[in-house]
C-alpha positions as CSV (number, residue, x, y, z in Angstrom):
1,X,-96.0,-12.1,-39.3
2,X,-92.6,-10.7,-38.5
3,X,-94.0,-7.1,-38.1
4,X,-95.6,-8.3,-34.9
5,X,-92.5,-9.9,-33.5
6,X,-89.7,-8.2,-31.6
7,X,-86.3,-8.2,-33.4
8,X,-85.0,-11.1,-31.4
9,X,-88.0,-13.1,-32.3
10,X,-87.4,-12.5,-36.1
11,X,-86.9,-15.6,-38.3
12,X,-83.5,-15.7,-40.0
13,X,-85.0,-15.1,-43.4
14,X,-86.5,-11.8,-42.2
15,X,-83.4,-10.3,-40.7
16,X,-81.3,-11.5,-43.5
17,X,-83.7,-9.8,-45.9
18,X,-83.2,-6.5,-44.2
19,X,-79.4,-6.8,-44.1
20,X,-79.2,-7.9,-47.7
21,X,-81.7,-5.4,-49.2
22,X,-78.6,-2.9,-49.9
23,X,-75.2,-4.3,-49.4
24,X,-71.6,-3.5,-50.2
25,X,-70.2,-5.7,-53.2
26,X,-66.7,-5.9,-54.5
27,X,-64.3,-3.1,-53.8
28,X,-63.4,-0.9,-56.6
29,X,-60.1,0.6,-55.5
30,X,-58.4,1.3,-58.6
31,X,-54.8,-0.1,-59.5
32,X,-53.6,3.6,-60.0
33,X,-54.8,7.1,-59.9
34,X,-54.5,9.6,-62.7
35,X,-51.1,11.3,-63.3
36,X,-49.3,8.9,-61.0
37,X,-51.2,10.3,-58.0
38,X,-50.8,8.4,-54.8
39,X,-54.5,9.0,-53.7
40,X,-57.7,10.8,-54.8
41,X,-59.0,13.8,-52.8
42,X,-62.7,14.1,-53.3
43,X,-64.1,17.4,-51.6
44,X,-67.8,17.9,-51.4
45,X,-70.2,20.6,-50.2
46,X,-73.9,20.1,-49.2
47,X,-75.5,23.3,-50.1
48,X,-78.6,22.8,-47.7
49,X,-78.9,26.6,-47.1
50,X,-82.6,27.2,-45.9
51,X,-83.8,23.7,-46.5
52,X,-82.8,22.2,-43.1
53,X,-85.5,24.5,-41.6
54,X,-88.1,24.2,-44.3
55,X,-87.8,20.4,-44.3
56,X,-89.1,20.5,-40.7
57,X,-92.0,22.9,-41.6
58,X,-90.3,25.5,-39.7
59,X,-90.6,29.2,-40.1
60,X,-87.8,30.5,-37.9
61,X,-86.5,33.7,-39.4
62,X,-83.3,33.2,-37.4
63,X,-82.6,29.6,-38.7
64,X,-83.5,30.7,-42.3
65,X,-81.1,33.5,-42.1
66,X,-78.3,31.1,-41.0
67,X,-79.2,29.1,-44.1
68,X,-79.0,32.2,-46.3
69,X,-75.4,32.7,-45.0
70,X,-74.6,29.6,-46.9
71,X,-75.3,31.5,-50.2
72,X,-74.2,34.9,-49.3
73,X,-70.9,34.1,-47.8
74,X,-70.2,30.3,-47.6
75,X,-70.4,29.2,-51.1
76,X,-68.4,32.3,-52.4
77,X,-65.6,31.9,-49.8
78,X,-65.4,28.1,-50.7
79,X,-65.3,28.8,-54.4
80,X,-62.6,31.3,-54.0
81,X,-60.4,28.9,-52.2
82,X,-61.0,26.1,-54.8
83,X,-60.2,28.5,-57.6
84,X,-57.1,29.9,-55.8
85,X,-55.8,26.2,-55.6
86,X,-57.1,24.9,-58.9
87,X,-59.2,22.3,-57.2
88,X,-62.4,20.7,-58.5
89,X,-65.2,19.5,-56.2
90,X,-68.7,18.4,-55.8
91,X,-71.7,20.4,-54.7
92,X,-74.9,18.5,-53.6
93,X,-77.9,20.8,-54.0
94,X,-81.5,20.4,-52.9
95,X,-83.8,21.4,-55.7
96,X,-85.3,24.1,-53.4
97,X,-81.9,25.6,-52.8
98,X,-81.4,25.6,-56.6
99,X,-84.7,27.3,-57.1
100,X,-83.8,30.0,-54.4
101,X,-80.3,30.6,-55.8
102,X,-80.0,29.7,-59.5
103,X,-77.1,31.9,-60.1
104,X,-75.2,30.2,-57.5
105,X,-75.6,26.8,-59.3
106,X,-74.6,28.2,-62.7
107,X,-71.5,29.8,-61.1
108,X,-70.5,26.4,-59.6
109,X,-70.8,24.6,-62.9
110,X,-69.0,27.5,-64.8
111,X,-66.0,27.2,-62.5
112,X,-65.8,23.4,-63.4
113,X,-67.4,21.8,-60.4
114,X,-70.0,19.1,-60.2
115,X,-73.6,19.7,-59.1
116,X,-75.5,16.5,-58.0
117,X,-78.7,15.7,-56.3
118,X,-79.5,16.2,-52.7
119,X,-83.3,15.8,-52.5
120,X,-86.0,18.2,-53.1
121,X,-86.3,20.1,-49.7
122,X,-83.7,18.0,-47.7
123,X,-86.6,15.5,-46.9
124,X,-86.0,12.2,-44.9
125,X,-86.2,9.5,-47.5
126,X,-86.8,6.7,-44.8
127,X,-90.2,8.3,-43.9
128,X,-91.5,8.6,-47.4
129,X,-93.8,6.3,-49.3
130,X,-91.8,4.8,-52.2
131,X,-94.0,6.7,-54.9
132,X,-93.3,10.0,-53.2
133,X,-89.5,9.4,-52.9
134,X,-89.4,8.4,-56.7
135,X,-91.4,11.6,-57.6
136,X,-89.3,13.9,-55.6
137,X,-86.1,12.5,-56.9
138,X,-87.2,12.7,-60.5
139,X,-88.4,16.4,-59.9
140,X,-85.2,17.2,-58.2
141,X,-83.2,15.8,-61.2
142,X,-85.2,17.8,-63.8
143,X,-84.9,20.9,-61.7
144,X,-81.3,20.6,-61.1
145,X,-80.6,20.0,-64.7
146,X,-82.7,22.9,-66.0
147,X,-81.1,25.4,-63.6
148,X,-77.5,24.3,-63.6
149,X,-77.3,23.2,-67.2
150,X,-75.5,20.0,-65.9
151,X,-77.1,16.7,-66.1
152,X,-76.6,15.1,-62.6
153,X,-75.0,11.7,-62.5
154,X,-74.9,11.1,-58.8
155,X,-76.8,11.5,-55.5
156,X,-76.3,12.2,-51.9
157,X,-79.4,11.5,-50.0
158,X,-80.4,14.4,-47.6
159,X,-79.0,13.7,-44.1
160,X,-77.6,10.4,-45.8
161,X,-81.0,9.0,-45.1
162,X,-81.5,5.9,-47.2
163,X,-84.8,4.0,-47.6
164,X,-85.2,0.5,-48.8
165,X,-86.5,2.0,-52.1
166,X,-83.6,4.5,-52.7
167,X,-81.2,2.3,-54.4
168,X,-83.7,0.9,-56.9
169,X,-84.8,4.5,-57.8
170,X,-81.3,5.5,-58.2
171,X,-80.6,2.6,-60.5
172,X,-83.9,3.2,-62.5
173,X,-83.0,6.9,-63.0
174,X,-79.7,5.8,-64.5
175,X,-77.5,7.7,-62.0
176,X,-74.0,6.2,-61.9
177,X,-73.2,6.6,-58.2
178,X,-74.4,7.4,-54.8
179,X,-72.5,9.0,-51.9
180,X,-74.5,8.4,-48.8
181,X,-73.5,5.0,-47.3
182,X,-70.5,4.0,-45.1
183,X,-69.5,0.4,-45.6
184,X,-65.9,1.2,-46.7
185,X,-63.4,4.0,-47.5
186,X,-63.0,3.0,-51.2
187,X,-65.5,2.9,-53.9
188,X,-67.5,-0.3,-54.0
189,X,-70.3,-1.7,-56.0
190,X,-73.8,-1.7,-54.5
191,X,-75.8,-4.8,-54.3
192,X,-79.6,-4.8,-54.4
193,X,-81.1,-8.0,-52.9
194,X,-77.8,-9.7,-53.7
195,X,-77.6,-8.6,-57.2
196,X,-75.3,-5.9,-58.6
197,X,-77.2,-2.6,-59.0
198,X,-74.8,-1.1,-61.5
199,X,-74.5,1.9,-59.1
200,X,-71.2,2.7,-57.4
201,X,-70.9,4.0,-53.8
202,X,-68.4,6.6,-53.0
203,X,-68.7,6.4,-49.2
204,X,-69.0,9.1,-46.6
205,X,-68.5,9.0,-42.9
206,X,-69.8,11.1,-40.0
207,X,-66.1,11.7,-38.7
208,X,-65.4,13.3,-42.1
209,X,-68.4,15.7,-42.0
210,X,-68.3,19.1,-40.4
211,X,-71.8,19.2,-39.1
212,X,-71.2,16.7,-36.4
213,X,-68.6,19.0,-34.9
214,X,-70.2,22.4,-35.4
215,X,-73.9,22.1,-35.3
216,X,-75.9,24.2,-32.9
217,X,-79.5,24.3,-31.6
218,X,-80.0,26.5,-28.7
219,X,-83.5,25.2,-27.9
220,X,-82.3,21.5,-27.9
221,X,-79.1,22.3,-25.8
222,X,-76.9,21.2,-28.7
223,X,-73.7,23.3,-28.7
224,X,-70.6,22.9,-30.8
225,X,-68.0,21.0,-28.8
226,X,-64.9,20.7,-31.1
227,X,-62.6,23.6,-31.7
228,X,-61.8,24.1,-35.5
229,X,-58.1,23.2,-35.0
230,X,-59.1,19.8,-33.4
231,X,-61.6,19.2,-36.5
232,X,-58.7,20.0,-38.7
233,X,-56.5,17.5,-37.0
234,X,-59.2,14.7,-37.4
235,X,-59.5,15.5,-41.2
236,X,-55.7,15.7,-41.5
237,X,-55.2,12.2,-40.0
238,X,-57.9,10.7,-42.4
239,X,-56.1,12.5,-45.2
240,X,-52.8,11.1,-44.3
241,X,-54.0,7.6,-43.8
242,X,-55.7,7.8,-47.4
243,X,-52.4,8.9,-48.8
244,X,-50.4,6.0,-47.1
245,X,-53.1,3.5,-48.3
246,X,-53.3,4.8,-51.8
247,X,-57.0,5.3,-51.5
248,X,-59.6,8.1,-51.3
249,X,-59.9,11.0,-49.0
250,X,-63.5,12.0,-49.2
251,X,-64.8,15.1,-47.2
252,X,-68.3,16.5,-46.6
253,X,-68.7,20.1,-45.5
254,X,-71.6,22.7,-45.5
255,X,-71.3,26.1,-46.7
256,X,-73.6,27.4,-43.9
257,X,-71.4,25.6,-41.3
258,X,-67.9,25.8,-42.4
259,X,-68.1,29.0,-44.5
260,X,-67.2,31.1,-41.5
261,X,-63.9,33.0,-41.1
262,X,-62.9,31.0,-38.1
263,X,-63.6,27.5,-39.9
264,X,-63.2,28.0,-43.6
265,X,-59.4,27.9,-43.2
266,X,-59.8,24.2,-42.5
267,X,-60.5,23.7,-46.1
268,X,-57.6,25.7,-47.4
269,X,-55.1,24.0,-45.0
270,X,-56.4,20.5,-46.0
271,X,-55.8,21.4,-49.6
272,X,-52.2,22.7,-49.0
273,X,-51.4,19.8,-46.7
274,X,-52.7,17.2,-49.3
275,X,-50.3,18.9,-51.9
276,X,-47.4,18.8,-49.6
277,X,-47.7,15.1,-49.1
278,X,-46.9,14.3,-52.6
279,X,-48.8,13.6,-55.7
280,X,-52.4,13.6,-55.2
281,X,-55.5,13.8,-57.7
282,X,-58.1,16.4,-56.7
283,X,-61.4,15.4,-58.6
284,X,-65.1,15.6,-58.4
285,X,-66.9,12.7,-57.0
286,X,-68.2,11.8,-60.4
287,X,-64.7,11.6,-61.8
288,X,-63.4,9.5,-58.9
289,X,-66.3,7.0,-59.5
290,X,-65.6,6.8,-63.2
291,X,-61.9,6.2,-62.7
292,X,-62.5,3.6,-60.0
293,X,-65.1,1.7,-62.0
294,X,-62.8,1.6,-65.2
295,X,-59.6,0.7,-63.3
296,X,-60.5,-1.5,-60.4
């Protein structure tokens, strides 16, 4: 019946059911961070590469070449910076990216970083039937594990697009965390229909994502509008606030977006600035989640 009504006509039970399907539970801010660190720094990179174009059914050679830049230049530049500063990070990899660039994933794992799920072809979960979403997540898991040699323990949904079935599938697959939602700045437990799912959320936010500042689509009239120095300033303020609060600074970047010479300096300067603030713990998302869950 509610499907035939406008939202303002919905009975309370209907809108409460929508709100309570996936909900933030108790906060999992730990009492302390390893080694006496004041805060945790969780850097992440979504290795979308060509899948943004493929996901749309597109065949634009230009857009595919921009995605390929992520492999040829973006990831190597990022890995060099992380190695120079002895920082570990998390890479979220669509299965199609892993199939296109298996050696990239093996290098990431060999250098001590985390590889985690990011869909099959960067699909939109919210438009998929539940059986298709479940099948793609399982195939993505198997593909990533086989290619990288690392068994994924976490997921970031493509475009942070979360369907009503996503959390149940994540739980059923035995994954320990998700990093796609935005209800807090600290880790928190995820509730499914009011009950603990056993899955921890390490939240993201668009203001801590490079794509919203740098994306470009010449046919849609979308142009980058924020200079790199201003993006750095936003990220720096988020980092400093996390340090003051004793929480987590979580950041999302894309190799095919921020892996350019005029932008990749943002990553290195953030690492330097974090170290200058005082004791911080650079860790993968998986390690942050494990510590938060054990010490909250």
